[in-house]
C-alpha positions in Angstrom: 79.0 -38.7 30.9 79.3 -42.9 29.9 82.5 -44.1 28.9 81.2 -47.4 27.1 82.6 -48.4 23.7 80.0 -46.8 22.0 80.5 -43.3 23.5 84.2 -43.7 22.4 84.0 -45.0 18.8 82.2 -42.0 16.9 82.4 -44.1 13.5 80.7 -47.2 14.6 78.1 -44.8 16.8 77.4 -43.3 13.3 77.0 -46.4 11.6 74.4 -47.9 14.3 72.1 -44.4 14.1 72.1 -44.2 10.6 71.1 -48.1 10.3 68.3 -47.1 13.1 67.3 -44.1 10.9 65.6 -46.1 8.0 63.6 -48.2 10.7 61.9 -45.0 12.2 58.1 -45.1 11.3 56.5 -41.9 12.5 53.0 -41.1 13.0 51.2 -37.9 13.4 51.2 -38.9 17.5 55.1 -39.3 16.9 55.1 -42.8 18.0 58.6 -44.5 16.6 59.8 -48.2 15.9 62.5 -49.3 15.2 62.8 -52.6 13.4 66.7 -52.5 11.4 69.4 -54.9 12.9 71.3 -51.8 13.5 68.9 -50.2 15.3 68.5 -53.7 17.3 72.3 -53.9 18.0 72.6 -50.0 18.8 69.1 -51.2 21.4 71.7 -54.2 22.7 74.7 -52.0 23.1 75.4 -50.2 26.4 75.4 -46.9 24.4 73.7 -44.2 26.8 74.6 -40.8 24.9 73.6 -40.2 21.4 74.8 -37.3 19.4 71.9 -36.5 17.2 74.7 -35.2 14.8 75.9 -38.6 14.6 72.5 -39.8 13.7 72.9 -37.3 10.7 71.3 -34.1 11.8 72.8 -31.0 10.3 72.0 -28.4 13.0 72.6 -25.6 10.3 69.1 -24.2 10.6 68.4 -24.9 6.5 68.1 -28.6 6.6 64.7 -30.4 7.9 66.5 -32.8 10.9 63.4 -34.4 11.9 64.4 -38.1 10.7 67.8 -37.8 12.3 66.3 -36.8 15.8 63.5 -39.3 15.7 66.3 -42.0 14.9 68.4 -40.9 17.7 65.3 -41.0 20.0 64.2 -44.4 18.8 67.5 -46.0 19.3 68.1 -44.1 22.9 67.3 -47.1 25.7 65.4 -46.3 28.8 68.3 -44.2 31.1 69.8 -43.0 28.0 70.8 -39.4 26.9 69.8 -37.8 23.2 72.5 -34.8 22.8 71.8 -31.7 20.8 75.0 -29.9 20.1 75.1 -26.3 19.8 72.9 -25.1 16.8 69.6 -24.5 15.4 67.9 -28.0 14.3 64.6 -27.9 12.1 61.8 -30.4 12.5 58.7 -30.7 10.1 57.1 -32.9 12.6 56.5 -33.2 16.3 58.9 -35.2 18.3 57.7 -38.0 20.7 59.5 -38.2 24.0 59.4 -42.0 25.2 59.8 -42.8 28.8 63.2 -42.3 30.6 64.9 -40.6 27.7 66.8 -37.5 28.6 66.6 -34.9 25.9 70.0 -32.2 26.4 71.3 -29.4 24.4 74.2 -27.6 24.8 73.2 -24.8 26.2 69.8 -22.3 26.1 69.4 -19.1 27.2 67.0 -17.4 29.8 65.9 -14.5 27.3 66.3 -15.9 23.6 66.4 -12.5 22.2 69.5 -11.4 23.8 71.4 -14.7 22.3 69.7 -14.3 18.6 73.2 -12.5 17.7 75.2 -15.6 18.8 72.9 -18.7 17.8 76.5 -21.0 17.9 76.5 -20.9 21.4 72.4 -22.2 21.9 70.9 -26.0 21.0 67.5 -24.7 19.6 65.0 -27.0 17.8 62.9 -25.0 15.5 59.5 -25.6 14.2 60.0 -25.3 10.0 57.5 -23.0 8.1 54.2 -24.9 7.8 54.8 -26.9 10.8 51.5 -28.1 12.0 50.9 -30.7 14.4 50.0 -30.5 17.9 53.3 -29.5 19.5 57.2 -29.8 18.8 57.6 -32.4 21.8 54.8 -34.7 22.9 54.8 -36.5 26.0 52.1 -39.8 25.8 50.7 -41.7 28.9 51.2 -45.8 28.8 47.5 -45.5 27.6 48.4 -43.7 24.8 51.9 -44.4 23.9 51.6 -47.8 24.1 54.4 -47.7 26.6 55.5 -51.3 28.7 56.3 -49.0 32.2 53.6 -48.7 34.6 54.0 -44.9 34.5 55.2 -42.8 31.8 57.6 -40.7 31.8 60.5 -40.0 34.0 61.8 -38.4 30.9 63.7 -35.2 30.9 64.8 -32.2 29.1 67.4 -29.9 29.7 69.6 -27.1 28.2 67.3 -27.0 25.1 65.4 -24.3 23.3 62.7 -25.0 21.8 61.5 -22.1 18.9 58.0 -22.5 17.3 58.5 -19.7 14.7 54.9 -18.7 15.2 54.4 -21.5 12.9 51.0 -23.6 12.6 48.0 -22.9 14.6 47.8 -23.5 18.1 51.3 -25.2 17.9 52.5 -25.9 21.6 56.0 -25.9 22.6 56.1 -28.8 25.0 52.4 -31.1 25.0 51.6 -33.7 28.0 48.1 -35.9 28.4 47.2 -38.5 30.6 49.2 -39.9 33.8 52.5 -38.5 32.6 54.7 -39.1 35.7 58.0 -37.4 37.1 58.7 -35.4 33.9 61.7 -33.2 34.7 62.7 -29.8 32.7 65.8 -27.9 33.5 67.1 -25.0 31.8 64.8 -25.1 29.2 63.7 -22.3 26.9 60.4 -22.4 25.2 59.8 -19.2 22.9 57.6 -18.0 19.8 54.9 -20.9 20.0 51.5 -20.2 18.5 49.3 -21.7 21.1 50.8 -22.2 24.7 54.4 -22.6 25.5 53.9 -25.5 28.2 50.6 -27.4 28.0 49.1 -30.1 29.7 45.8 -32.0 30.0 44.3 -34.7 31.7 42.8 -38.2 29.8 40.6 -40.6 30.8 40.2 -39.8 34.2 44.3 -39.2 34.8 46.8 -36.3 35.1 50.2 -35.4 35.0 51.6 -35.4 38.2 54.8 -35.3 39.9 56.9 -33.0 37.6 59.7 -30.8 38.5 60.7 -27.6 36.8 63.5 -25.3 37.2 64.6 -22.7 35.6 62.0 -23.0 32.5 61.5 -19.8 30.6 58.4 -19.4 28.4 58.0 -16.2 26.4 56.1 -14.7 23.2 53.5 -17.4 22.8 50.5 -16.9 21.5 48.1 -18.8 24.4 49.5 -18.9 28.1 52.8 -19.2 28.9 52.4 -22.6 31.5 48.5 -23.7 30.7 47.3 -26.9 32.4 43.6 -28.2 31.3 41.4 -30.7 32.7 39.3 -31.7 30.0 39.5 -35.3 30.7 37.4 -35.4 33.7 40.2 -36.1 36.4 40.1 -35.0 39.8 42.5 -32.4 39.1 44.4 -30.9 36.1 47.8 -31.3 37.3 48.9 -32.9 41.0 52.3 -32.7 43.1 54.1 -30.4 40.5 57.0 -28.1 41.3 58.1 -24.8 39.6 61.5 -23.1 40.7 62.7 -20.2 39.2 60.3 -20.7 36.2 59.3 -17.4 34.0 56.4 -16.4 31.9 56.8 -13.3 29.6 55.2 -11.3 27.1 52.5 -14.3 26.5 49.1 -13.9 24.7 47.1 -15.2 27.3 47.8 -16.1 31.0 51.5 -16.4 32.5 50.4 -19.6 34.2 46.9 -21.0 34.0 45.6 -23.6 36.2 42.3 -25.2 35.9 42.9 -26.8 39.1 45.5 -28.7 41.3 46.5 -30.0 44.6 49.8 -30.2 46.2 51.4 -27.3 43.3 54.3 -25.3 44.7 55.5 -22.2 42.4 59.0 -21.1 44.1 60.6 -17.7 43.1 59.0 -17.8 39.9 58.0 -14.8 37.9 55.0 -13.6 35.4 55.8 -10.3 33.4 53.7 -8.6 30.5 51.5 -11.3 30.0 48.2 -10.4 28.2 45.6 -12.3 30.3 46.3 -12.6 34.5 49.7 -12.9 35.7 48.6 -16.1 37.4 45.2 -18.1 37.6 44.1 -21.0 39.3 40.5 -22.4 40.0 39.0 -25.7 40.9 39.2 -26.4 44.6 43.0 -26.3 44.6 45.6 -26.4 46.9 48.5 -24.0 45.8 51.3 -22.2 47.4 53.1 -19.3 45.8 56.3 -18.5 47.8 58.8 -15.3 46.5 57.0 -15.0 43.3 56.3 -11.9 41.0 54.0 -10.7 38.6 54.9 -7.2 36.6 52.1 -5.3 34.5 49.6 -8.0 33.7 47.2 -6.7 31.4 44.6 -7.8 33.8 44.9 -8.9 37.6 48.2 -10.0 38.7 46.7 -13.4 40.7 43.1 -14.6 39.8 41.9 -17.5 42.2 38.8 -18.8 41.4 39.5 -21.7 43.7 36.1 -22.4 45.2 35.3 -25.5 47.6 34.7 -24.1 50.8 37.6 -24.6 53.0 38.8 -28.4 51.9 41.9 -27.2 50.5 44.0 -23.9 50.8 45.9 -21.4 48.9 49.0 -19.8 50.5 50.8 -16.8 49.0 54.1 -15.8 51.1 56.6 -13.3 50.3 54.8 -12.2 47.1 55.1 -9.3 44.7 52.5 -8.0 42.3 53.6 -5.0 40.5 51.7 -2.5 38.0 49.1 -5.3 37.5 45.8 -4.3 35.6 47.6 -2.3 32.9 44.4 -3.0 30.6 46.8 -2.1 27.8 47.0 1.2 28.9 43.6 2.4 28.3 40.6 2.9 30.9 41.4 0.9 33.9 39.0 -2.2 34.5 38.8 -2.7 37.9 41.7 -5.3 38.2 43.8 -6.2 41.2 47.0 -7.2 42.2 45.7 -10.3 44.1 41.7 -11.1 43.2 39.9 -13.9 44.9 36.4 -14.6 43.6 33.6 -17.1 45.1 30.0 -17.1 44.5 27.4 -17.2 47.3 26.7 -21.3 46.6 30.4 -21.8 46.4 32.7 -19.4 48.6 36.4 -19.4 47.8 39.0 -21.9 49.7 41.0 -20.6 52.6 43.8 -18.5 51.4 46.5 -16.8 53.6 48.3 -14.0 52.5 51.7 -13.3 54.4 54.9 -10.6 53.5 53.3 -9.5 50.5 53.3 -6.2 48.4 51.0 -4.9 45.8 52.8 -1.8 44.3 51.1 0.9 41.8 52.9 2.2 38.8 52.9 3.3 35.5 54.9 1.4 32.3 58.5 0.8 31.8 58.6 4.1 29.6 56.8 6.3 32.5 54.1 6.5 30.7 50.4 4.8 30.7 47.7 4.4 33.4 49.0 3.5 36.9 47.5 0.5 38.1 46.1 -1.6 39.8 42.6 -0.2 41.0 42.7 -2.3 43.8 45.5 -3.9 46.3 43.4 -6.9 47.0 39.7 -7.5 45.8 37.8 -10.3 47.2 34.2 -11.8 46.3 32.4 -14.1 48.4 36.0 -15.1 50.0 34.8 -15.7 54.0 38.1 -17.1 55.1 41.1 -14.6 53.6 43.9 -13.6 56.2 46.2 -11.0 55.5 49.3 -10.4 57.9 52.4 -8.5 57.2 51.3 -7.4 53.8 51.3 -4.0 51.8 48.4 -3.3 50.1 48.0 -0.6 47.4 45.9 0.6 44.9 44.4 3.5 42.6 40.9 3.3 43.8 41.3 1.6 46.7 43.9 -0.9 49.1 41.3 -3.1 49.4 37.6 -3.7 47.8 36.0 -6.8 50.2 32.9 -7.1 48.7 31.3 -8.8 52.1 33.7 -7.3 54.5 34.8 -11.0 55.5 38.6 -10.4 55.1 40.6 -10.7 58.3 43.8 -8.7 58.9 46.3 -7.2 61.6 48.0 -4.5 62.5 51.1 -5.3 60.5 49.1 -4.8 56.9 49.2 -1.4 55.7 46.7 0.3 53.4 48.1 2.9 50.7 46.4 4.8 48.3 48.2 6.0 44.8 47.1 8.7 42.3 46.0 7.7 39.1 46.9 10.8 37.5 50.0 12.0 39.3 51.5 8.4 41.1 51.5 10.5 44.4 51.1 7.5 47.0 49.0 8.3 50.0 50.8 6.3 53.1 49.3 4.6 56.0 45.5 5.0 55.5 43.1 4.4 58.4 43.8 0.8 59.6 42.2 -1.2 62.2 41.6 -5.0 63.4 39.2 -7.1 62.3 37.9 -10.1 64.3 35.3 -12.0 62.1 33.2 -15.1 63.4 29.8 -16.5 62.6 26.9 -15.1 63.8 25.9 -16.9 67.4 29.8 -17.1 68.0 32.1 -15.5 70.6 34.6 -13.2 69.1 37.2 -12.3 71.4 40.2 -9.9 71.4 42.3 -12.1 74.5 45.1 -11.0 77.5 46.8 -14.2 78.7 49.9 -14.6 81.0 52.7 -16.2 79.7 52.9 -19.6 81.4 49.9 -19.4 83.4 47.0 -18.5 81.5 44.1 -16.3 80.1 43.1 -13.2 82.2 41.1 -10.7 80.3 38.8 -10.7 76.9 37.2 -8.1 75.0 34.1 -9.6 73.6 31.7 -9.5 70.8 29.3 -11.7 72.2 27.3 -14.8 71.1 23.9 -12.9 71.9 21.7 -13.9 69.0 21.2 -11.4 66.6 17.9 -10.4 65.6 17.7 -7.4 63.8 16.9 -3.5 64.6 20.7 -4.1 65.9 20.0 -6.6 68.2 22.6 -8.9 69.6 26.2 -9.2 69.3 26.8 -7.5 72.9 30.2 -6.0 73.5 31.3 -7.5 76.9 34.6 -7.1 79.2 35.4 -10.7 80.7 37.4 -11.6 83.6 39.2 -14.9 84.2 40.4 -16.2 87.4 43.9 -18.3 87.8 42.3 -21.8 85.9 41.1 -19.6 82.8 37.6 -20.0 84.2 35.0 -17.0 83.6 34.6 -14.8 87.0 32.3 -12.7 85.6 31.5 -9.8 83.4 32.0 -6.7 84.9 31.4 -4.7 81.5 28.2 -5.4 79.2 27.2 -3.1 76.5 23.8 -3.6 74.9 24.3 -2.8 70.8 20.8 -2.1 70.4 20.2 0.4 72.9 23.7 1.3 74.0 22.7 0.6 77.6 25.7 0.2 79.9 25.7 -2.9 82.6 28.7 -2.3 85.4 29.6 -4.7 87.9 30.1 -2.1 90.1 31.8 1.2 89.6 34.7 3.1 91.3 36.3 6.6 89.9 39.3 7.8 91.3 39.3 10.8 92.8 42.6 12.0 93.3 43.0 13.7 89.5 43.2 16.8 88.2 39.4 18.4 87.8 38.2 15.0 89.8 34.8 13.6 88.7 33.5 12.8 92.0 34.4 14.1 95.4 33.0 15.6 98.8 32.7 19.0 100.3 31.7 20.2 103.9 28.9 22.2 103.9 29.8 25.8 106.3 26.5 27.7 107.1 24.7 25.9 104.3 27.1 26.6 101.6 30.6 25.1 100.4 32.2 26.3 96.5 34.4 23.2 95.3 37.3 24.4 92.9 36.9 21.9 89.8 38.3 22.5 86.6 36.3 19.4 84.9 32.9 21.4 85.4 31.2 23.1 82.5 28.1 25.0 81.9 26.1 21.7 80.9 27.3 19.5 83.2 25.0 17.5 85.1 26.0 17.9 88.7 24.7 15.1 91.4 24.6 15.8 95.2 23.7 13.6 98.0 24.3 14.0 102.1 27.6 11.8 102.9 27.2 12.3 106.6 24.6 14.9 108.0 25.8 17.5 110.5 23.6 20.3 111.9 20.1 20.9 110.2 20.0 19.2 106.9 18.2 20.9 104.1 17.7 20.7 100.3 21.0 20.4 98.4 21.3 22.4 95.4 23.8 23.8 93.0 23.2 27.5 93.4 26.1 28.8 90.9 29.1 27.4 88.8 32.0 29.1 87.0 32.9 26.7 83.5 36.3 25.5 84.3 36.7 26.9 87.4 34.2 25.6 90.3 31.0 25.3 91.6 28.7 26.0 94.5 26.7 23.5 96.8 23.8 25.3 99.0 21.1 23.9 101.5 18.1 25.4 102.4 19.3 25.2 105.7 21.7 28.3 106.8 23.0 25.5 109.6 23.5 22.8 107.4 27.0 21.4 108.1 26.7 17.9 106.4 29.2 16.4 104.4 28.1 16.2 100.7 29.4 13.8 98.2 29.1 15.1 94.5 29.5 13.6 90.7 30.2 15.0 87.4 28.5 13.9 84.5 28.5 15.5 81.2 25.8 14.8 78.4 26.9 13.6 74.9 
């Protein structure tokens, strides 16, 4: 806090701010002009901390404090702070936040319902009955606000509650349009708006960017908690935004609604009991969710419609989707913990899901439906990778409409009963290796610091229907990583296996191949592998005596078989091999 003479002389400051009040002209957009000598003196004086009560605000929850607050804002120079001591400040019209000004309260609770019995500890700006402006706090860019700064706004709001009282129609808590840059919100609570809590939109082809939001809580609003629109035809709805430890709860639409975004991070954020999606994102967006939660969304926890075919990507890391798709506790409607939607002509952008969990459960009272139906649901999403993730749903852990999701063995698939809530752990898992037709799809084995040694391959052999193509190969590499040969190939259409060499171990129990020496044209071979239908192949390994035609003259399944010759003096060494039919 500054120690300027204005700050240490409350009487003088009150006189300056009271003079500024008479010079405020406020239009519906909330723009302000301070024209009195007192206001000019205040602007020239090195004041940087403006107490709204010294400007005449009562903060008693009964008096209209709009004019006094506007006067304090108008008199505050760039870099200064307009301070709201604890109290409830009623306003009848919106406040416009100029560039490089801080609105600072004494305290704002995360959940105002738990502080309502102690209003004296909170700094709250509240809409009066009949409030009808678009927002309680309006933030305009340079072209709309007529600011002299190149960019708007580098403004700040901290430790302040905005309570809409559910007044008016579609009233937002904070509404910013156009190229509003570097707005920072910290420890701000937005509550009971009839419209969206935090609402942004593009304007004239420009969008808000470079915002930092820490510990911003939005609850019980009629619209979305955080709503980023793009009706002004900008490249994106928002860019370069960071949400940290922010919360959207019990709002009438989505917790977060993002029309499109690039370089937007949500870290440690939560979305709970919202009437729409927990998080909704569209456009060809690039967004990261890190350690974020959803809980009991009416629809899916995450709904991603970020279509663009690969130019940008989505990351979910360490996130939890819990009991989403509640659908007001009526018949389930096919919602998912994470729902990724593209189209046949506009596939979804790449999505990486790592270390996430989708839980199934009922509501807090132990009643209502168990949800979601699906852990992960995808449609036309050819570049979705999942690792270290627990998927769970009442219908299925995974619904992959086009069979395009890639996941590894660290991903788990559980199913929970929609009627009893009993969970079946560890449904069958597999590892998918996916690639375009006409490409080799390999599982490879390497030697550290040396190179590739073996590969199991679905080959690039062209597919032509009727199960033709994508044959299966075992590929061998030399010490330089160059292919030596393909010792095994299986044709996908015919099932014919081609072997480059064949060797069978004769020393195992119940061997499948061996030799026997005939005595007087006969030999009995003890073998536990032989069955009643085993095909027994015989050939003379070396001839001795008078050779005859070889036959299997007898067999006892699991015990032995007998080789006979048509010559009673045949003493040849006979090679035999056992093959069982499928």
